N, C-alpha and C positions, 0 to 999 in steps of 0.2 A: 307265438311266444318268442321273444328275442333270445339270442344265444348269450348266456351269462359268461362273462370273461373275467378272469383274474390275471393281472399283469405283475411280473416280478422283474425288476431291473434296477441295479444299484447306481447307474449313471443317471443323475437327476435330469439333465436336459433330454436324454433319450427317453427316459420314462415319461416325462411330461409331454414330449412330442407324440409318442405312441398313444398316450392316454387321450390326447385331443383328437387324434385320428379316430380312435374307437368311439369316442363320445359323439362324433358327428356321423358315424356309419349307421345306415339303416339296418335294423334287425339284430343289432348287437348292443348289449348292455354291459358296461364296465362296472363291476360290482366291488372292486377293490384293487389296491396296488400295494406292492411290497418291495423292500430294498434288500432283503436277504432270505436265506432258506427258512429260518424259523418263522419269520413273518408270513412267508408264502404258505407254509404248512398250516399255520393258524387260520389264514384266510380260506384255505380250501375246506377246512373243517367248519368254519363259521358261515361261509357263503354258498357252499355246494355249487361251484361253477360247472358249466358245460365244457369250457376250454380254459386251459392255463397257458399263458404266454410267458416264457421264462428265458432269461439270459442263461447261457450255458455256464458261465462262471460268475459266482456271487459270493459274498461273505456267507459263512465265516472263513472258508478255506480258499476261495477263489480258484478252485480247480474245475470240477465238473458237477457242481450242484444241480444244474438243469437236467443232466442225464440221470443223476441219482433220484431226483424228484419224479421224473418220467417213469423210471423203473419201479419206484415205490407205488406210484399211482396205478401201474399196471396190475399190481397185486391187490391193493386196497380199494381202489375206485376205478375199475376198468372202463367205466362209462365216461370218464373224463378224458377229453382230448388234450394233447400237449403240443404246442408249437415252441420249438427250441430255436433261439436266436443266437448266432455266433458270428464272430468277426473273421473266422478262419474256415476255409473250405477243406476241413480235415476229415477224410473218409472214416477215420477211426472213431470219431464221435458219432457219426451217422450209423456206423455198424453197431456201436453200443446202444444207441437209441432204439434200433430196430430189433435188437436181441429179444426174442420172445414174441415177435409179431409186429407187423407194420401198421395195422389198423389204428386209426386215431392218433397218428403221429406225424409231425412235420418238422423238417430241419431246414431253416432258412438262414441265409447270410443277413447280417444287420443292414447291409447296403440295400436290401430289398424293402426296408421299412419305408423308404421314400416312394416306392412303387405301391401306392395304397391299394390298388385293386388286387395286386398279387398277395399282399398280406391278408386282406379280407377274404380272398378266395381260399387261402390256406386255413384260416379260422373256420370257415364254413365247411371245408372239406373234412377236417379232423372232427368237427362236431357231428358230422354224418358218418363217422367211422372210417373215412378214407385216409390216404397218405399223400404227403408232398415232400419231395426231396429236392433241394436246390440243384439246378442243373450244373452249377459249377462244382458242387460236391461230387456228383456222379462223374463229371469229366475228370476230376482229380483221381477218382478210383479207377476209371477205365484207363487212364494214361499209364498207370502203374502196371496194368495187366495186359493191355493190347490197344491198338490205335483206334478202335471203333466199337460200337455196341451192336453191330448187325449180326453177331453170333446168335442173338436171341431169335432171329429169323430162321435159323437152322433147326429150331425145335419143332417137333411134330405137334399136331393139335393136342394129343394126349399129354405130351410133356409140358406144353404151355398150360394146360388145365391143372396139372399137378403143381407147377410152379405158382400158379394163382392160389392154390390151396396153401402152399408153403408160405406165401406172402401174408397169410392170415395167422402165421405162427404155429401151424399145425405140425404135429409129429408125423412120421411115416405111418404109424398105426392109425392116427386120426384121419389122415388123407385116404388110407385104404378103406376105412369105414364110410367116409363121405362119398367116395367114387365107386364103391362096391368092387374093390380089387383086393387081391391078396397083398399082405405086407411085403412079401418077396417081390411081387410085380412092381410095387411102388419103389422099392429099393433099387431095382434094375433101372427104372425110369429116372430116378434122381441121380444115379451114377452117370447115366447118359447125359442128363442135363448139365451136371458139373463138368463133364468132359467137353461138351460142345461149347461151354462158356469159358473154358480154360481155367477151371477152378479145381482140377483134380488133386493138386498138390496141397491145397489148403486143409486146415483142420476142419472138422465137420461143421462146427457152429459158425465159423467165419465164412465158409463157402456157402452155407445156406443163406446167411444174411446178405452176402455179396450177390448171390444169384437173385435174391429178391430186389436188391437195389437196381440191378440191371433190368429186371422185369419192369419195375416201376418207371425207370428211365425210358424204356421202349414204349411204355404206355403213354407217357407224357409227350414223347416225340410224335407218336402217332395221333395223339388227340389234339 
């Protein structure tokens, strides 16, 4: 079965260019295109896609429609993957996109569209429940925190295991249940993770998502 994709992009040339790429790709079926958020929402309801590719900023407000769509789909259609395209390597948008879990989400810069294999790989990854964060976005985040991402290497095997569960959007209680640990033990491990990653001063939601970003970046680098 091909991966059913809906595309939302208000720039006509870019929308048509991406559409052509998708139409020529093996194993992918473009089932609809939209130019704004209302059209995209209607297409999702009508076409039941596996993956939504969306511009981060679209009419009607031109702010963060792509992020809003992704967050809404997390609640209403969690099985639908979302690839968000942006012109800017802004970590704040990536943090918002991953709030609530990283599975089935990708954040790519629009310049990657010309790298067809990378775009198609991201589509297939999110369709399978995986995550892709553009390396330039991770670099922008890491630059504001510290000069490298090797702090992830300092984590113990148990801490990496817990961080992996965190990347799925799980709470401490859910992680404890999954790994057969006490909630208190998970809390101690997560505090150690935040300390080693230099995130101790962040508010809890932000540091959890930033920790996940660094974990994903380390995985991409190692893979």
